GUKOLRO-29736 format. One record per residue: x, y, z of N, C-alpha, C in turn. Coordinates in steps of 0.1 Angstrom, whole numbers, padded with zeros to 4 digits, always signed. Atoms other than C-alpha are relative to their C-alpha. Example, Ala and Ser with C-alpha at 12.3 -4.5 7.8 and 13.67 -1.06 7.14 Angstrom:
<recs>
+0009-0012+0000+0123-0045+0078+0009+0012+0000 -0009-0011+0000+0137-0011+0071-0008+0011+0008 
</recs>
This chain:
<recs>
-0010+0007-0008+1176+0879+0901-0001+0005+0015 +0001-0005-0014+1172+0903+0931-0012-0005+0007 +0012+0005-0006+1136+0891+0937+0002-0015+0003 -0003+0014-0003+1149+0855+0935+0008-0001+0013 -0008+0000-0013+1175+0862+0962-0009+0004+0012 +0009-0004-0011+1149+0880+0983-0009-0011+0004 +0010+0011-0003+1124+0851+0980+0008-0012+0007 -0008+0011-0006+1152+0826+0988+0003+0003+0014 -0003-0004-0014+1161+0845+1019-0012-0001+0009 +0012+0002-0008+1125+0847+1030-0003-0014+0003 +0003+0014-0002+1121+0810+1025+0009-0006+0010 -0010+0005-0010+1153+0802+1044-0004+0004+0014 +0004-0005-0013+1142+0824+1073-0012-0007+0005 +0013+0006-0004+1107+0810+1073+0002-0015+0004 -0002+0014-0003+1120+0774+1073+0007-0001+0014 -0007+0000-0013+1143+0782+1102-0010+0002+0011 +0010-0003-0010+1114+0797+1121-0010-0011+0002 +0009+0011-0002+1091+0768+1114+0006-0012+0006 -0007+0011-0007+1117+0743+1124+0001+0002+0015 +0000-0003-0015+1121+0761+1157-0013-0002+0006 +0013+0001-0005+1084+0762+1160-0004-0015+0002 +0003+0015-0001+1082+0724+1154+0007-0006+0012 -0007+0005-0012+1108+0718+1181-0007+0004+0012 +0008-0005-0012+1088+0740+1205-0013-0008+0001 +0012+0007-0001+1057+0721+1196+0001-0014+0006 -0002+0013-0005+1073+0689+1206+0000+0000+0016 +0001-0001-0014+1074+0703+1241-0013+0005+0005 +0013-0005-0004+1041+0721+1241-0010-0004-0010 +0010+0005+0009+1009+0709+1225-0005+0011-0009 +0004-0011+0008+0999+0743+1212+0008+0013+0003 -0006-0013-0002+1015+0777+1207-0011+0010+0004 +0010-0009-0005+0999+0807+1223-0010+0006-0010 +0008-0006+0011+0987+0821+1190-0011-0009-0005 +0010+0010+0006+0968+0789+1181-0011-0003+0010 +0010+0003-0009+0948+0787+1213-0014+0005-0004 +0013-0005+0004+0911+0789+1206-0002-0002-0015 +0000+0001+0015+0918+0780+1169-0009-0012-0004 +0008+0011+0005+0900+0755+1147+0006-0013+0005 -0004+0013-0004+0901+0719+1158+0008-0007-0011 -0009+0006+0010+0927+0697+1141+0011+0009-0003 -0012-0008+0003+0957+0712+1124-0002+0010-0011 +0001-0009+0012+0942+0732+1096+0003+0014+0004 -0003-0014-0003+0946+0764+1116+0014+0003-0001 -0014-0003+0001+0983+0760+1115+0005+0004-0014 -0004-0005+0013+0983+0768+1078+0001+0015+0000 +0000-0014-0002+0978+0804+1090+0009+0004+0012 -0009-0003-0011+1008+0805+1113+0005+0015-0001 -0004-0014+0000+1021+0840+1123+0012+0003-0010 -0011-0003+0009+1052+0836+1101-0005-0001-0015 +0006+0000+0013+1032+0845+1070+0006+0010-0009 -0007-0010+0008+1053+0874+1059+0013+0004+0008 -0012-0002-0008+1088+0872+1073+0007+0013-0004 -0006-0013+0004+1106+0906+1075+0014-0003-0006 -0013+0000+0007+1135+0910+1051+0003+0014-0005 -0003-0013+0005+1153+0943+1043+0000+0000-0016 +0002-0001+0014+1144+0953+1007+0009+0012-0005 -0007-0011+0005+1168+0974+0986-0010+0011-0005 +0009-0012+0003+1154+1009+0978-0006-0002-0013 +0005+0000+0014+1150+1002+0941-0011-0011-0001 +0010+0011+0000+1128+0971+0949-0012+0002+0009 +0012-0003-0009+1104+0987+0974-0012+0003-0009 +0013-0002+0007+1067+0990+0965-0004+0014+0000 +0004-0014-0002+1068+1028+0969-0009+0005-0012 +0008-0005+0012+1055+1035+0933-0014-0006+0000 +0014+0007+0000+1025+1011+0940-0009+0006+0011 +0008-0005-0011+1014+1029+0971-0009+0012-0004 +0009-0010+0004+0984+1051+0968-0005+0009+0011 +0005-0010-0010+0973+1083+0987-0011+0009-0007 +0010-0009+0007+0945+1108+0981+0006+0011-0009 -0006-0011+0009+0949+1135+0954+0006+0011+0008 -0008-0011-0006+0974+1162+0963+0011-0005+0009 -0011+0006-0008+0996+1138+0983+0010-0007-0008 -0011+0007+0007+1029+1122+0974+0007-0009+0010 -0007+0010-0008+1046+1091+0986+0014-0002-0005 -0014+0002+0004+1084+1086+0985+0007-0009+0010 -0008+0007-0009+1110+1064+1001+0009+0009+0008 -0008-0008-0009+1125+1080+1032+0013-0007+0003 -0012+0008-0004+1149+1052+1042-0003-0015-0003 +0002+0015+0003+1155+1015+1033+0011-0008+0008 -0009+0009-0006+1175+0985+1045+0001+0001+0015 +0002+0000-0015+1162+0988+1081-0007-0012+0004 +0006+0013-0002+1156+0952+1090-0011+0001+0011 +0011+0001-0010+1122+0948+1108-0004+0013+0006 +0003-0013-0005+1115+0985+1111-0014+0001+0006 +0013+0000-0007+1088+0991+1137-0004+0014+0005 +0004-0013-0006+1082+1021+1160+0010+0011-0002 -0009-0011+0003+1096+1055+1154-0002+0012+0010 +0000-0012-0009+1105+1085+1176+0010+0010-0006 -0009-0010+0005+1121+1118+1166+0008+0006+0012 -0008-0006-0010+1150+1131+1186+0000+0015-0001 -0001-0014+0000+1157+1167+1195+0008+0006-0011 -0009-0005+0011+1183+1170+1167-0005-0007-0013 +0006+0006+0011+1160+1153+1142+0005-0014-0004 -0003+0014+0002+1175+1119+1146-0013-0008+0001 +0012+0009+0000+1148+1093+1137+0004-0013+0006 -0003+0013-0006+1150+1064+1161-0011-0010-0004 +0008+0010+0006+1135+1032+1148+0002-0013+0008 -0002+0013-0007+1129+1000+1168-0003-0012-0009 +0003+0012+0007+1126+0964+1157-0007-0010+0010 +0007+0009-0009+1109+0933+1171+0006-0014+0000 -0003+0015-0001+1112+0895+1164+0014-0003-0007 -0011+0004+0009+1140+0895+1138+0013+0007+0003 -0013-0008-0001+1166+0923+1142+0004+0001+0015 -0003-0003-0014+1164+0929+1180+0010+0011+0001 -0008-0012+0000+1179+0963+1174-0009+0013+0001 +0006-0013+0002+1171+1000+1177+0010+0008-0008 -0008-0007+0009+1184+1021+1149-0001+0016+0002 +0000-0014+0001+1192+1058+1144+0001+0004-0014 -0001-0004+0014+1185+1073+1110+0003+0015+0000 -0006-0014+0000+1205+1105+1104-0001+0005-0014 +0001-0007+0013+1198+1129+1076+0012+0007-0003 -0013-0006+0004+1230+1138+1058-0003+0008-0013 +0003-0008+0012+1217+1165+1034-0008-0007-0010 +0009+0008+0009+1190+1143+1019+0004-0014-0002 -0004+0014+0000+1210+1111+1022-0001-0005+0014 +0002+0005-0014+1200+1090+1052+0010-0011+0003 -0010+0010-0005+1226+1071+1071-0007-0007+0012 +0006+0008-0010+1214+1042+1093+0011-0005+0010 -0010+0005-0010+1233+1035+1126-0008-0009+0009 +0006+0008-0011+1226+1008+1152+0004+0005+0013 -0003-0005-0013+1224+1022+1187-0003-0010+0011 +0003+0011-0009+1210+0991+1205+0000-0013-0008 +0000+0013+0007+1216+0955+1196-0001-0011+0010 +0000+0011-0009+1211+0921+1211-0011+0000+0011 +0010-0001-0010+1180+0931+1230-0013-0008-0005 +0012+0008+0004+1149+0908+1230-0012+0009+0000 +0013-0007+0002+1117+0924+1216+0001+0015+0004 -0001-0014-0003+1129+0961+1218-0010+0009-0008 +0009-0007+0008+1097+0974+1203-0004+0014+0004 +0005-0013-0005+1087+1003+1225+0012+0010+0002 -0010-0010-0002+1107+1035+1223-0006+0014+0002 +0005-0014-0002+1103+1071+1234+0013+0009+0002 -0011-0009-0001+1125+1102+1235-0004+0012+0008 +0004-0012-0008+1125+1130+1261+0013+0005+0006 -0012-0007-0007+1152+1155+1273+0013-0006-0003 -0013+0005+0004+1180+1140+1253+0002-0015+0002 -0001+0015-0004+1173+1104+1265-0009-0008-0009 +0008+0010+0007+1161+1074+1245-0005-0010+0010 +0005+0011-0008+1138+1051+1264-0003-0012-0009 +0003+0012+0008+1136+1015+1252-0006-0010+0009 +0007+0010-0008+1112+0989+1265+0000-0014-0007 +0001+0014+0005+1115+0951+1260-0010-0007+0009 +0010+0007-0007+1094+0924+1275+0001+0001+0015 -0002+0000-0014+1109+0927+1309+0002+0013+0007 -0004-0012-0007+1121+0962+1315+0000+0012-0010 -0002-0012+0008+1124+0998+1304+0014+0006+0004 -0013-0005-0002+1159+1012+1299+0001+0014-0006 -0002-0014+0004+1171+1048+1294+0014+0002-0005 -0013-0003+0005+1200+1059+1272+0002+0015+0000 -0001-0014-0002+1210+1094+1283+0010+0006-0011 -0009-0007+0009+1226+1119+1258+0003-0008-0012 -0003+0009+0011+1223+1094+1230+0003+0007-0013 -0002-0007+0013+1222+1119+1201+0015+0005-0001 -0014-0004+0000+1257+1130+1212+0010-0012-0003 -0009+0012+0000+1270+1094+1211-0006-0011-0009 +0006+0010+0008+1253+1076+1182+0009-0011-0004 -0010+0010+0004+1285+1058+1173+0005-0009+0011 -0004+0007-0012+1292+1047+1209-0010+0003+0011 +0010-0003-0009+1260+1048+1228+0003-0003+0015 -0003+0002-0014+1261+1051+1266-0006-0013+0005 +0006+0012-0006+1253+1022+1289-0014+0005+0005 +0014-0004-0004+1216+1022+1298-0002+0000+0015 +0005-0001-0014+1200+1031+1331-0013-0008+0000 +0013+0007-0002+1173+1008+1343-0010+0009+0006 +0012-0008-0005+1140+1027+1347-0009-0009+0008 +0010+0009-0006+1118+0997+1355+0003-0014-0005 -0004+0014+0004+1124+0959+1355-0009-0010+0006 +0009+0009-0007+1093+0943+1370-0012-0005-0009 +0011+0005+0009+1072+0934+1339+0001-0015+0001 +0000+0015-0001+1062+0897+1337+0010-0006-0009 -0011+0005+0008+1085+0892+1308-0003-0011-0011 +0003+0010+0010+1067+0867+1286+0001+0005-0014 -0001-0004+0014+1072+0867+1249-0014+0003-0006 +0013-0003+0006+1035+0864+1239-0006+0013+0004 +0005-0013-0002+1022+0899+1236+0008+0008+0011 -0008-0007-0010+1051+0910+1258+0007+0012-0006 -0006-0012+0006+1064+0936+1233-0008+0013+0004 +0006-0012-0006+1057+0972+1245-0001+0011-0010 +0000-0013+0007+1048+1006+1232+0003+0010+0011 -0003-0010-0010+1060+1037+1250-0004+0014-0004 +0003-0013+0003+1047+1072+1252-0001+0008+0013 +0001-0009-0011+1051+1101+1276-0012+0009-0002 +0013-0008+0001+1018+1118+1283+0002+0014+0004 -0001-0014-0004+1010+1154+1289+0002+0003+0015 -0003-0001-0014+1012+1147+1326+0014-0003+0004 -0014+0003-0002+1049+1139+1322+0003-0014+0004 -0002+0014-0004+1044+1102+1330+0002-0009-0012 -0003+0010+0011+1055+1072+1310-0011-0010+0000 +0011+0009+0002+1027+1051+1296+0005-0012-0007 -0005+0013+0005+1033+1014+1288-0011-0011+0001 +0010+0011-0001+1010+0984+1280+0007-0013+0004 -0004+0014-0001+1014+0948+1291-0012-0008-0006 +0011+0007+0006+0994+0926+1268-0003-0013+0007 +0004+0013-0005+0975+0894+1276+0010-0011-0005 -0010+0010+0004+0999+0864+1276-0006-0012-0008 +0008+0011+0005+0976+0844+1254-0008+0006-0012 +0010-0004+0009+0951+0845+1225-0012+0005+0008 +0011-0004-0009+0923+0845+1250+0001-0008+0013 -0001+0006-0014+0924+0838+1288-0004+0010+0010 +0003-0009-0011+0916+0853+1321+0013+0005+0006 -0013-0006-0004+0945+0877+1328+0000+0003+0015 -0002-0005-0013+0959+0885+1362+0002+0015+0000 -0001-0014-0001+0963+0921+1374+0013+0006-0007 -0012-0005+0006+0998+0923+1358-0001+0001-0015 +0001+0001+0015+0985+0917+1322-0013+0007-0005 +0012-0005+0007+0960+0931+1297-0004+0014+0005 +0002-0014-0006+0964+0967+1310+0010+0010-0007 -0010-0011+0003+0980+1000+1302+0003+0007+0013 -0005-0006-0012+1001+1014+1330+0006+0013-0002 -0008-0012+0001+1017+1047+1337+0008+0001+0013 -0009-0001-0011+1046+1056+1360+0008+0013-0002 -0009-0012+0001+1069+1085+1368+0012-0004-0008 -0012+0003+0009+1100+1088+1346+0011-0008+0006 -0010+0008-0006+1121+1072+1372-0005-0015+0004 +0006+0013-0002+1098+1041+1373-0008-0002+0012 +0007+0001-0012+1081+1049+1405-0015+0003-0002 +0015-0004+0000+1043+1053+1413-0007-0006-0012 +0007+0007+0011+1030+1027+1389-0014-0002+0003 +0014+0001-0002+0993+1027+1384-0007-0004-0013 +0007+0005+0012+0967+1012+1360-0008+0012-0006 +0008-0010+0007+0952+1035+1334-0012-0006-0007 +0011+0007+0007+0931+1010+1314+0001-0015+0003 +0000+0014-0001+0921+0974+1320-0008-0006-0011 +0007+0007+0011+0907+0947+1297+0005+0004-0014 -0007-0004+0012+0932+0957+1270+0008-0012-0005 -0007+0013+0004+0942+0925+1251+0014+0002-0005 -0014-0003+0005+0972+0939+1232+0000+0013-0008 -0002-0013+0006+0978+0976+1225+0014+0002-0003 -0013-0003+0005+1008+0984+1204+0000+0014-0006 +0000-0014+0005+1000+1021+1198-0010+0008+0007 +0009-0010-0006+0985+1051+1216+0006+0014-0002 -0004-0014+0001+0986+1089+1216-0010+0008+0008 +0008-0009-0009+0971+1118+1235-0006+0011-0008 +0008-0010+0007+0944+1141+1222+0007+0014+0002 -0006-0013-0002+0961+1175+1216-0010+0010+0006 +0009-0009-0006+0929+1192+1227-0003-0002+0014 +0004+0004-0013+0919+1173+1258+0011-0006+0009 -0010+0007-0007+0950+1154+1267-0004-0014+0003 +0004+0013-0002+0930+1122+1268+0008-0011-0007 -0007+0011+0006+0946+1088+1260-0009-0007-0010 +0006+0009+0010+0935+1070+1228+0009-0011-0003 -0009+0011+0002+0948+1036+1220-0007-0010-0010 +0005+0011+0008+0945+1008+1194+0001-0013+0008 +0000+0012-0007+0937+0973+1206-0003-0012-0010 +0002+0012+0009+0940+0939+1188-0008-0010+0008 +0010+0009-0006+0911+0916+1196+0005-0015-0003 -0004+0014+0001+0913+0878+1199-0002-0006-0014 +0000+0007+0013+0918+0854+1170-0010-0012+0001 +0006+0013+0001+0900+0823+1158-0015-0001+0003 +0014+0001+0000+0863+0832+1160-0006-0002-0014 +0003+0001+0014+0858+0838+1123+0008+0010-0008 -0007-0009+0009+0872+0856+1093-0004+0015+0003 +0005-0014-0001+0851+0887+1100-0003+0005+0014 +0002-0004-0014+0849+0888+1138+0011-0006+0009 +0004-0014-0004+0860+0903+1161+0006+0010-0008 -0005-0011+0007+0867+0937+1148+0010+0007+0010 -0009-0007-0009+0898+0955+1162-0005+0014+0003 +0006-0011-0007+0894+0986+1182+0009+0012+0000 -0006-0013-0004+0903+1023+1186-0008+0004+0013 +0006-0002-0013+0896+1032+1222+0004+0014+0006 -0002-0014-0006+0893+1065+1242-0002-0002+0015 +0000+0000-0014+0902+1067+1279-0005+0013+0005 +0004-0012-0005+0882+1093+1297+0002+0002+0015 -0005-0001-0014+0892+1084+1333+0008-0013+0003 -0010+0011-0003+0919+1062+1348-0008-0012+0006 +0005+0013-0006+0910+1025+1355-0012-0005-0008 +0012+0006+0007+0882+1020+1329+0004-0014-0006 -0002+0013+0004+0877+0985+1317-0006-0001-0014 +0004+0001+0014+0876+0978+1279-0004-0014-0005 +0007+0012+0003+0863+0943+1281+0007-0013-0002 -0006+0013+0002+0889+0916+1274+0001-0007+0013 +0003+0009+0011+0884+0887+1277-0015-0003-0002 +0015+0003-0001+0846+0889+1282-0007+0005-0012 +0007-0006+0011+0835+0912+1254+0010+0005-0011 -0009-0004+0011+0851+0918+1220-0008+0010-0009 +0005-0010+0010+0845+0949+1197-0012+0007+0006 +0012-0006-0006+0817+0960+1221-0012-0006-0006 +0011+0006+0007+0795+0937+1201-0004-0014+0004 +0002+0014-0003+0799+0901+1212+0007-0005+0012 -0007+0006-0012+0807+0882+1244+0008-0012-0005 -0009+0011+0004+0834+0856+1242-0007-0014+0002 +0007+0013-0001+0822+0820+1235+0004-0008+0013 -0004+0008-0012+0842+0807+1265-0001+0009+0013 -0001-0008-0013+0847+0836+1290-0011+0010+0001 +0010-0010-0001+0817+0857+1282-0013-0005+0006 +0012+0005-0006+0791+0835+1298-0004+0008+0013 +0005-0007-0011+0769+0855+1322+0005+0015+0000 -0004-0014+0001+0786+0888+1311-0007+0007-0011 +0006-0009+0010+0774+0917+1290+0010+0010-0005 -0009-0011+0005+0792+0941+1267-0004+0013+0006 +0004-0012-0007+0772+0968+1285+0008+0003+0012 -0008-0003-0012+0795+0964+1315+0013+0007-0003 -0013-0005+0004+0825+0977+1296-0001+0013-0009 -0001-0011+0008+0836+1008+1278+0000-0004-0015 +0002+0003+0014+0825+1007+1241+0012+0006-0008 -0010-0006+0008+0851+1012+1214-0004+0014-0006 +0003-0012+0007+0854+1047+1199-0002-0002-0015 +0001+0004+0014+0857+1031+1165+0004-0014-0002 -0004+0013+0004+0859+0997+1149+0009+0001-0012 -0010-0002+0011+0889+0992+1126+0001-0011-0009 +0000+0011+0009+0881+0960+1108+0004-0013+0006 -0003+0014-0006+0884+0922+1114+0015-0003-0001 -0014+0005-0001+0919+0911+1125+0009+0011-0007 -0007-0011+0007+0932+0945+1112+0014+0002+0005 -0012-0002-0006+0961+0945+1136+0004+0014+0000 -0004-0014-0001+0961+0982+1143+0011+0002+0010 -0011-0002-0009+0994+0993+1157+0003+0014+0003 -0003-0014-0003+1010+1027+1158-0010+0010-0005 +0009-0011+0004+0988+1058+1157+0005+0013+0005 -0003-0014-0005+0992+1096+1160-0011+0009-0004 +0008-0011+0004+0971+1126+1161+0008+0009-0009 -0008-0008+0009+0981+1148+1132+0000+0014+0005 -0001-0013-0006+0994+1180+1147+0009+0009-0009 -0008-0008+0009+1014+1192+1117-0007+0011-0008 +0006-0011+0008+1008+1222+1094+0000-0002-0015 -0001+0002+0014+1014+1207+1060-0013-0005-0006 +0011+0006+0006+0983+1186+1054-0012+0010+0000 +0012-0009+0000+0949+1203+1046-0007+0000+0013 +0006-0002-0013+0928+1215+1075-0009-0012+0004 +0009+0011-0004+0904+1185+1074+0008-0011+0008 -0008+0011-0007+0933+1163+1087+0005+0005+0014 -0005-0005-0013+0941+1186+1117-0007-0007+0012 +0004+0007-0012+0938+1166+1149-0007-0013-0003 +0005+0013+0003+0926+1135+1130+0011-0010+0004 -0009+0010-0004+0942+1102+1139+0004-0009-0011 -0005+0009+0010+0964+1083+1115+0004-0013+0007 -0001+0014-0007+0965+1045+1123+0006-0009-0010 -0006+0010+0009+0988+1019+1108-0007-0013+0003 +0006+0013-0001+0968+0987+1101+0009-0010-0006 -0010+0009+0004+0994+0960+1099-0005-0011-0008 +0006+0010+0008+0970+0935+1085-0001-0014+0006 +0002+0013-0007+0957+0900+1095+0010-0010-0005 -0007+0012+0004+0977+0868+1095-0009-0012+0000 +0009+0011+0000+0948+0845+1103-0013+0003-0006 +0013-0003+0007+0922+0857+1079+0002-0003-0015 -0002+0005+0014+0916+0844+1044+0004+0011-0009 -0003-0011+0009+0916+0878+1027+0009+0010+0008 -0009-0009-0007+0945+0901+1036-0003+0014-0004 +0000-0015+0003+0945+0939+1038+0009+0007+0010 -0009-0008-0008+0968+0965+1052+0000+0014-0006 +0000-0014+0004+0969+1003+1051+0004+0009+0011 +0001-0010-0011+0973+1035+1070-0014+0007-0002 +0013-0006+0000+0938+1047+1079+0000+0013+0007 +0001-0012-0008+0927+1080+1092-0014+0001+0006 +0012-0001-0007+0900+1085+1118-0003+0015+0003 +0003-0014-0002+0882+1119+1118-0009+0001+0012 +0007-0002-0012+0868+1133+1150-0008+0013-0001 +0008-0012-0001+0841+1159+1157+0004+0008+0012 -0004-0008-0011+0843+1187+1183-0003-0006+0013 +0003+0008-0013+0828+1163+1209+0010-0011+0002 -0010+0010-0001+0858+1141+1203-0006-0014-0002 +0006+0013+0005+0837+1113+1187+0005-0003-0014 -0004+0004+0014+0849+1094+1157-0012+0000-0009 +0012-0001+0009+0826+1103+1128+0002-0009-0012 -0003+0010+0010+0843+1081+1102+0014-0004-0001 -0014+0005+0002+0874+1061+1094+0001-0004-0015 -0002+0003+0014+0888+1058+1058+0014-0003-0003 -0014+0003+0004+0919+1044+1041+0007+0013-0005 -0007-0011+0004+0946+1069+1035+0012-0004-0009 -0012+0005+0008+0978+1051+1023-0003-0015-0002 +0004+0014+0004+0970+1018+1004+0010-0005-0010 -0009+0006+0010+0987+0994+0980+0009-0010+0006 -0009+0010-0006+1003+0970+1005-0003-0014-0002 +0004+0014+0003+0985+0939+0992-0002-0002-0015 +0002+0004+0014+0987+0923+0958-0003-0015-0001 +0003+0015+0002+0970+0890+0948-0001-0007+0014 +0001+0005-0014+0962+0885+0985+0013-0004+0007 -0013+0001-0006+0999+0887+0994+0005+0013+0004 -0005-0013-0005+1016+0914+1014+0012+0004-0008 -0012-0006+0006+1040+0936+0995+0006+0010+0010 -0005-0009-0011+1044+0958+1026-0010-0001+0012 +0009+0000-0011+1030+0960+1061+0003+0012+0009 -0002-0012-0008+1027+0994+1079-0001-0003+0015 -0001+0002-0015+1036+0995+1116-0003+0012+0008 +0001-0012-0008+1039+1030+1129+0000+0012-0009 +0000-0012+0007+1034+1066+1118+0007+0011+0009 -0007-0010-0008+1054+1097+1129-0002+0013-0008 +0002-0013+0006+1045+1134+1122+0014+0007+0002 -0013-0007+0000+1077+1152+1112-0002+0015+0003 +0001-0014-0004+1085+1188+1121-0005+0009-0012 +0005-0007+0012+1077+1199+1085-0015-0003-0003 +0014+0004+0002+1042+1183+1088-0002-0012-0009 +0001+0012+0007+1050+1153+1066-0002-0012+0009 +0003+0012-0008+1041+1118+1078+0009-0011-0005 -0008+0012+0003+1065+1089+1080-0008-0012+0004 +0007+0013-0002+1053+1053+1078+0010-0011+0000 -0010+0011+0000+1074+1023+1088-0006-0012-0005 +0005+0012+0006+1071+0990+1071+0010-0012+0004 -0009+0011-0005+1086+0959+1089+0002-0011-0010 -0001+0010+0011+1079+0936+1059+0012+0002-0009 -0011-0004+0009+1104+0955+1038+0012+0006+0007 -0010-0008-0007+1125+0972+1064+0002+0014-0006 +0000-0013+0007+1116+1006+1050-0008+0010+0007 +0008-0011-0005+1102+1040+1059-0004+0008-0012 +0005-0009+0011+1080+1060+1035-0003+0014+0006 +0003-0013-0004+1074+1097+1036-0012+0005-0008 +0012-0006+0006+1039+1112+1028+0000+0015+0002 +0000-0015-0001+1038+1149+1020-0012+0005-0009 +0011-0006+0008+1011+1172+1006+0006+0010-0009 -0006-0008+0010+1020+1189+0974-0011+0009-0007 +0011-0008+0006+0986+1205+0965-0010-0007-0008 +0011+0007+0007+0953+1196+0949-0011-0003+0008 +0012+0004-0008+0920+1182+0959+0002-0010+0010 -0001+0010-0011+0915+1163+0991-0014-0004+0005 +0014+0003-0003+0879+1153+0990+0000-0013+0008 
</recs>
């Protein structure tokens, strides 16, 4: 009965979304995600609303089906967090969790002696995906602006009014959701995605920017970035690494999404001319070469939708994982065969990716999603949290001993 109610709710929400999409289609010939897609209407069978987020009760989560290497354990950390996306840990161990298309909220998960209480600290904001925490303040980025909530852990039940840090983003919904991270230089890093599947972007789009914490001194860090929704800084060198989602509608198996490494500010990573460092774009790549641009540090799979990523800096996992990169692969919506997992990229001493392998799997059954990982967060005890927007849940991965080949 619980599954029937859950499926009925998913169907109702999907019908509402598709009805809204049909109304929008009456005004526009094509949605942004469909541009460059197959001719005719067959491409619309793979619309983005293929796995609508619904909060799943703890007892119905797929936790027992999730798989990790020997010696690791997966358990449910928190549930009933609608549309759970990005995570940041506060100074008092409050876990802040953002949402995106459905909930339009930012949550605070408070540990009450092993029982987690979920509070809403921000609501009614459009696309509040990007969050960061520093010096008692919660930073929240939507499509248009970055806001700061000072002293928020003291006022979880009555959060303070936000301070506007920056309000000059273009503001479009397509790829307008943000990711936030404060770098080792003390600056706030934020991406602005391309407002399209594939197009020639202006200087305000398809870039990663950085700014002072008061929103001043904005500068470009990386160009040619189609849509990054996750990055982190190498604990050894301080360099920026980021995931990037490549264009849709070339084929099931191309392009391959990317993990990239910025070695100097202003580097160009190829969008829209080159994809995956392997192929020029059928429309925009004429007369261009992939050799003009920075090659990916690693390829993460076709339409993998890599989102949140973190260098592992904890002390719980075995030594082989130290300074490796955990990457949430949300999984494709416009590919015949689905897949989703948390992968791990291993680096050598020259900071080159030597291989990438699945770490947390089990999110797909019978070519349907039973979960979709979005972000990862290294906790103070060295365990790894994984958010799942499909179920509105957060899982905890810990190491309990044994082989880790």
